[in-house]
C-alpha positions, 0 to 999 in steps of 0.5 A, a space after each residue: 179816566 184814560 190818559 189824555 190824548 196827545 199829538 205824539 204818544 210815548 211807546 207805552 201809552 200807545 201800547 196801552 191804547 192799542 191793547 185796550 182797543 183790541 182786548 176791550 173793544 174787539 177792534 182789529 190789530 192792523 187797524 189799531 196799529 195804523 191809528 196809533 203808531 203814526 202818533 209816535 214821532 221817534 222811530 225807536 219809540 214806534 219800535 218799542 210800541 210795536 214790540 209791546 203791542 204785538 208781543 202781548 197779543 201773541 203771548 196773551 193767554 200765557 201772560 194772563 196765566 202767569 199773572 193769575 198765578 201771582 195775583 189774588 184777583 184774576 185778570 178777568 176781574 181786573 179793570 181793563 187798563 190795569 190788566 193791560 198794564 200788568 200784561 205789558 209789564 210781565 211781557 217785559 219781564 219775561 221777553 225783553 232782557 234789555 229793560 231792567 226789571 225795576 224799570 219795568 215795574 216802575 213804569 207800570 206804577 206810573 202808568 196805573 197813576 196816569 190812567 187814574 188808578 192811583 189806588 191800585 198802583 200798589 196792587 200793580 207794583 206788588 204783582 209785577 215785583 212778585 213775578 220779577 222775584 220768582 225763580 220759576 214760572 209755574 207752567 202746567 205739567 207737560 206730562 200730566 196735561 200736555 194740551 194744557 201745557 201747549 195752550 199756556 206755553 204757546 198762548 193758544 186758546 184750548 179750543 184751537 189746541 184741541 182742534 189742531 191736536 185732533 186734526 194734526 197730532 200733538 207733535 205737529 201741532 206743537 211745531 205749528 204753535 212754535 212757528 207762530 211765535 217764531 215768525 221772523 220779521 221779514 216780509 214777502 213781496 212779488 215783483 211786478 214783472 210787466 214793469 221791471 225785472 226781479 233782479 232789477 228790483 233786488 238791486 233797487 231795494 239793496 241799494 236802499 239798505 234793505 236785506 233782500 233774499 230770494 223767495 223759497 218757492 217762487 222765482 219772482 218772490 223776494 223776502 225783505 228785512 231790515 226796514 221800517 215800513 215796506 210802503 216807504 221803500 223805493 219802487 212801492 208807490 211806482 208799483 214795482 212790487 206787491 206785498 204778498 206771502 209766498 203761500 198766497 202766490 201758490 194759488 195763482 201759480 196753481 192756475 197755470 196761466 199761459 196768457 190770453 185767459 179771462 180770469 175771475 178772482 171772486 173774493 179779491 181784496 186786497 188784491 194780491 192774487 188779482 195783481 199777480 194774475 194780471 202781471 202774469 197775463 201782461 208779461 205773457 201776452 194778453 188776458 184780463 182779470 175781473 176782481 170782485 168783492 163785497 164792500 165798497 171799502 174793499 173795492 176801493 182798495 182793489 182800485 188803488 192797487 190796480 192803479 198803483 201796479 199799473 194793471 190795466 187789464 184788471 176790472 174791479 166790481 162790487 158783488 156778493 159772491 154768494 149771489 149768482 150772476 147768471 150773465 157770467 155763467 160759464 164765462 171764465 177760463 179760470 176762477 180764483 176762489 179764495 174764500 172767507 175762512 177762519 184765518 188760523 194759518 196766519 196767526 203768526 202775523 195776526 195774532 188777534 185771530 186766535 183770540 176771537 175765532 170760535 167754533 161756531 164761527 168756523 162752522 158758519 164759514 163752512 156753510 158760507 164757503 160752500 155757497 160761494 164755491 157752488 157759484 164759482 163752479 158755474 162761472 167756470 167754462 167747460 174745460 176751465 180751471 177752478 182754484 180753491 184756496 184759504 189761509 186756514 189750517 182747519 181741515 173741516 174748511 179746507 178738505 170739506 171744500 175739496 170734497 164738496 167740489 169733487 163729490 157734489 159739484 162734479 169737479 175734477 181734481 188736477 195735480 198741482 205738481 206741473 205748477 208748483 216748486 218741487 220743494 212743495 210736492 207732497 203725497 197730496 199734490 198729485 191729488 190736486 191739493 196742498 196744505 202748507 204748514 207753519 214750521 214745516 213750510 216757510 210760509 203762512 198756513 195755506 190751503 190750495 186746490 186745483 180742479 178742472 170742469 168737465 
């Protein structure tokens, strides 16, 4: 029997509920956080709940491995609530030095009882204290089985470890996995330059006691840290900035907008690329952006962002990107095709992706992407530009789409180097594509390619 819902939750109760929602009910972590964190009144308690929730998701595979090493009952056979309580406890023992081991174990026992498992409280206490007493955690031997070691040490599913090691090699893959776990707490935002200047925005946010640094690769990007919620910052509701990773910004920069273009953002929600493209056009003269997406909820989100960011040159339309609209054939100067993907590049921000993505789903996405890209090509005017992008690291999705556009659709790759920061130039950017890699670049994992239509 679950603990009783209350108006104000404690940090550990909220963390248990959030972890159960993701691990048991397969809900998305961002939706779960929105539901439960608002029920915590104290900022410090919200921070603790967030740390426990996000930390356990990031380290889930490692935590389960450790628990299984000290428990006669494997995690997969435990009651879901007991498994979550033990994961939280082991995470505190390993990664939260400010919480005494005894306090973490005692809280685990209290939680087990509060969730109706008094008979299992002794089991929880025994496992937790065995881990606390252990002088050394028995990780897999890196020399005997490096990939098993990578899976446990960096809490990555073996399927993803095998895929990344095959595509990038063991050393780069370990660099990627480490970067996911070391992702800093700063966020990247882009100034809406048709409303205010980047320096003015920087001063406004600095005056609100936010640490503000310049972006790494984009002149109108800022990196913010030291705030509770970016939506509560001055200037957000007035549309002075949009929350967007710098990797995503490169897809719009790759389009090389100069003003007066007619742009189609084919899979637009939540709207980062749409708002950026619209802002560039408004700042440079004229031009319009049509933003499309599949569902009513996504369209509503696009409209909300359009209103907040005051981008009157944007029109929003609900449409299925896999269904061709003949009235729009060759109707756009620029088409942005940020297609659905496995999202393996943003695991550092959304760790639940690695828990649920399967090889079969990736294969299905490759098929879906080509259906969308085939239509995207037809919307581009002769001489116009197509930008293809994803937020994944999987080469089958990324280079598969690149080769499809080049060889099956007759699109001509164009160098990215005139449009992107020199820090992003690689041996492939002259060939029209760039793979951004966590741990190598200071961004999410992201792929972008630029094509011209003959």
